[in-house]
N, C-alpha and C positions, 0 to 999 in steps of 0.2 A: 543653576536652574534645576529644580527637581525633575526627575525623569517622569515621562508619561508613556505608559505601556498599555497597549490594547491586546486583549485576547479575543479573537473572533472565531466562532464555531457555527457552521451551518447546521441547523436543527434536523436530526435524523436524516442526514443528507441523501443517502441512496433511496430510502423509502419515500422521502419527500419528492424526489425527482420522479419516481414512478407514479405518485399521486398527481404530480403536476402534469405529466404527459398523458395520463389516463384519468380524467375527472371522475369516472365511475368508482375509482379506488379511494376517493377522499372520504374521510371519516371511518374507514374500515381498517382492520388490523393487517397491515402489510409487512411481510417479512422477506427480506432480500438475502439470498445466500444459496448455498448448495441445497438443492431440493431433494436429494436422496437421503436415506437414513444415515449415511456416512458424512453428510455435509455439515457445514458450520454457518451460523447466522452472521452475515456481514452487517446488517442494520435492521432495525425494527421501528415502525412508526410508533408514535406515542399511544395510539389506540392499542397496539400489540403489547407495549410495555406495561400496560395496566394488568396484563395477565402474567407478568413476570418474565417476559421474553427480553433477552439482552444480547448485545453483540458478543461474538465468540462462543456462544452457547451451541451445543450440538443441535442440529436440526430435529433430531428425534425427540429431544427434550422440549424444544419449542412446539412441536406438534402435539405433545401431551398437554402442555400448559395452555395452548391456544388452538384447539382443534378446528375452530372456524377461521383461522388465519389464512391469508392469501399468500402463498409462497411463490416467489419469483426468482428467476436466475438473474444475477447482476448484469448490467450493461455498462461496462467500464468505459467504453468509448464515449457514451453520452455523459457519464459523470465527469469524465475528463474535460469534455467540451464546456460544460457549465462551470467547472472549477476554474478553467482558464479565464472565463469571463469575469468571475468574482475576483480573482487575484489581480486582474488588470485594474479593477476598481480600487482595490487596496493600494496599488502602486501609484494611483493618481494622487494619493494623499501623502505618501512617504516611500522612499526607495528602500527603507529598512523594514522589509517584510521577511519573516522567517517561517516558511511553510513547515507544518508538522505532518500534514497529510493532505489529501485532496480537499478536505472540508475544514481545516483548522490551521490557524496561523497566529503568530505574534507580530505586532506592529509597534515600532518605536516612533511615536509622533511628538517627541520632545521638541524638536526644531520646527515641526510643522505647525505648531500653535501660532507662530507669528503670521502665517498665511491663512490658516483655515479655522482659527479659533481654538477654544479650549478642548482638551482631550474628549470630554463628554460630548461636545458639539460635533467633533470629528466622528466619533462612534455613531452618533445619531445620523449623521449625513451618510456614512458608509452603509448603515442598515437600510436607509431609504433607497439608496441607489441600487443596492443588491436586489431588493424587492422589485423595484421598477424594471431592472434589466432582465431578471431571471424568473420572478415570481416566487423565489425562495425566501425564507426567513433566516436571519443570522442573529445569534445571541452574542452579546459583547460584555466584557469585563474591563474596567479601567482602574489602574493602580500605578504605583511607582516602581513595581518590580514584577517579574514574569509570574512567579508563583501566585501572588495575590490576585493578579489579573485573571489567571486561569480559574482560581477558586471563585472569584466574583462572577465570572461568566457562567460557571456551572450552577451557581445559586440562582441565576436569572433565567435559566432554561425552563421552557422553550420561549423563544421570541422575546427575550428580555435584555435589559441594559442595567448593570449594577456598577456603580462607581464606589471605590474605596475612598471615603472622605476622612480627613484627619489622620490619626496614627494607624499605620498598617498593623502594628502589634495589637492594638485595641480591637481592630476589625477581626483579627484571627483568633483572639483569646477565647471566645465562647464556643468556637467550632470544635468538633471532635478531632482527635489527633489523626484519624484515618484520612482527613482531608489533605494532610501534608504529603508531598512527593516522597516516595521511598518508604512510606509506612503502610505495609500490607497487613494481612490478618495476623501473621506470626509476630511481627514487631508490635502491632497494636495490643496483642495479648500480653507480650512481655512488658510493655509500658503499663498496662493495667495492673500488673502485679506490683508495680512501684507506686501505684496510686495515681497514675497519670491518665486521665481520660480526655481532657480538653487541651487544646493547643496552649492556652494560658498556663496550665499546670506544667507543661513541658518547658515553656519559656522561663519559668521561675525555678525549675529544678537545678540543683548544683551541677555545673558542667563536669567536674571531676568524677562525680558518681555516674553520670551518663557515659563518659568515656570508659570508665572501668567496666561498665556492663556491655556497651555496644561498640567499643573501639572508636575510631575516628568518625564513624557515622553518627555516634551519639552527639559529638560536637556539631556536626553538620545539621542534624535534626533540630538542635536547640537554636542554632542561628536562624534557621528558617522560621521557627516558631516565634522568634523575636522580630520577624519581618526583614531579616538581613539576607537579601538575595541579589547580589550585584551582577549576576550573569547578564551579558549584553544580548540584544536581539541580533542574531547572525543572519543576514539576508541571503536567501537562496542557497543554503548549504547544499553542496552537491551530493547526490546519491553515491554511496560507496559500492553498491552493486545493483545489478538488474537481473531479475529472475522470474521464474514461473514454476508453480508446483500444483499438483492435483492429488486429491484423495479419491481412490477408486471405489466404484459401487461394490465390487467384490475384490478380495485379495487376489493378486496376480503372482504366479510362480514361474520362474525361468526366464532366460534371456529373450526367447522369442516373444513372450507376452509383454515384456517391458520395453523392448526396442521401439515400437510405435509410439509409446508414451514419451520416451526421450526425444524422439524426432519431433513430435508435436511441440513439446516444451522448448526445444532448441529453436524451432521456427519462430515461436512467440518471443523468446528472449532476443533473438537477432533482430526482429522487426522493431522491438522496443529500443534496442541499442541505436538502430539507424534513425528512429524518430527523435531520439535525444541527441543525435549527432555525436555519439560516443562509441568507443571500441575498447575492449578489455583484453587482458593477457591471462587471467586466471579463471578457469572453468571449475565449478564446484558441483558435484553430484550429491544429492541428499536422498537417503532411503529411510523410510520408516516401516518397520516390520509389523506383522499382525499383533505382536505382543507390545507394541508401542516403543520398543527400543529403536534407537535412531543411530545411523552412521553417516558420515560424510567422507567423500573422497575428492581430492583436489589435485589439479595439475596446472602448471604454468606453460603457456604456449611460447613458441619461438618469436611470434610477432603478435601485436594486438589485432583483434578481429571484430567484425560485426556480421560475420557470415554464418548462416545457420549450419551449413555442412561442416565447417571447421569446429563449431561448438559441439555439434552432434558427435563427431569422431572422438573428441576428447571425452565427452560424457560416456560414450560406449566403452572406451578404454578404462575409465573409472569403474563402470558397471562390472566389468569382467574381473575386477579385483575384489568384488563383494561376494558374500555368500548368497547365491541365487537359488539354493535349495529351500529357503524359508519363504513363506508367503509375505508379500509386500503390500501394504495398504496405501503408501504414498511415495511418489518420487518428485524430485524438484531439480531443476537445472538453473544455475545462476552464473553470471560473469562479473568479476570484480577487477581491480587494478585498472580503473577506467581512465581513459585519456580522450583527447579530441578525435573526432572522426572527420571525414569518412575513411574507412580502411583502404589501404593501398594494396590491391591485389596484383600480383605479377601476371604476365601473359602465360607463363609456364610454371608448373609446379617445381619448386626447388628441391623437392625430395619427399620421402614418405614419412618423415618425422612428425611427431605430434605437433599440431599447430601450424603445419605447412599449409599455405593457401591451396585451395583446390585447383585442379587443372583448368586452363582457360580462364584465368583470373578476370580479365577485362570483360569477357562474356558473362561471367558469374556476377560481376558488379552491375552490369546492365540488366541482368535478369532480376536481381534484388530490387533495383530501382523500379522496374516494371511491376513486380509483385506488390511493392509498397504503394505504388500509384493506384493499383486495382483495389487493394485493401482500404486505402484512404477514401475511395469513391463508393465502393460497394460493401465495405465491412470485412472484418477478418473471417477467414474460413471459406470465402468464395472460391479461391484457388488454393488447393492443398496438394501435398505430395500424394501420389497414387497409393502408396503403401499405407496411408492413413485412412483410406476409404474402406468401408466394410467389404470384406471379401478379398482385399488386396489387389495387386496389380493385375493378376489374371482376370479377375472379374471386370476390371475397368477396361482392359483391352477387348474383352468379349462384348462389351456394350457399345463400342465405338463403331459408327458407320462411316468408313473412310470414303471420301468422294472419288469418283472415277475421273482420271485426268487424261487428256488427249494423248494417245500413243502409249498409255500405260494402264495396267489394270488397277483395281482398287487396292489401297494399302499405303502405308507410310514409307515404303522403300525409297531410299535416297534422301529422306528428310532428316 
């Protein structure tokens, strides 16, 4: 039985969610991402794309191209909520769902045709259910391989459905070689020097000459151009790491300025680990300096963890191995070597070694659970470490009005 592969992609997902939740934004150029001049565009509505705004573009560039654009901070909790609803719909039709991101996935519906009809009918049904359940539009590509399905989906955007009928090679032949996976601007220019502009040109070019010029990737490109893409749809491929990073409004210099950033990132990473039911052994610190040079530092813990304090201590130890005399524009903390959670924290600290659980492990585990429950109900950032608040711990203590208790004066003594 020929394979039937769908590629499904929610149209301008983050921007579409903002327009969905705020009808006054519909029809307007909405740009989601970092709103500072150091930020990066996460998504742009189709109205903004007409001005040349694209994902991964610096916010400053987007502001020049689209001065009337409406710039919004991303709301990842809301995007995740809608993404889960959409992926639940996908899994109604097949268990073979390979997520690529919150808004994009491959589905293998080869066996599903016996129950749900032809692949095109399944794609049409999915699109209808997504619109009904969420109000969002999803574009679809249908083909016998992943690459062709992806290209078909891109050709149908926005809110389209394109099916590759007949020969995949014939469908690909008139398209520019830049449509192929792995063909960027440099490779496209090199192919142009060989007289190869279309995918059909590449499919007909002698394989030995391509291998001589590009190595094994030449053979791979030619196979893709001929529609030869046997890669399977891999359902729910597990994340290899969980992380958080930020680009700062102004460059930061020195340990004192960077520590609050690492603490905030460690808190976010730990919460995401617990939400995913995972814990990891390897903590990686990423630093990007003002001249855009980047360094990473990594260490392996004694035991897997999903605890922010443990992640933070390891990140700080890595930070102290870096050159802190140089201005830093970005930091990131991630945890890899993931396994199943929850973390098993001991009642007492086994020692001061890196990766040792914090003192009072069971209390810490209970605290984490309480913080997660609060964040789940009221959103992230409602409860934060005092050191992350403006002015630091002293300012926080100075603003607290402790209640007077019978037999005692005001204050937290004994608590």
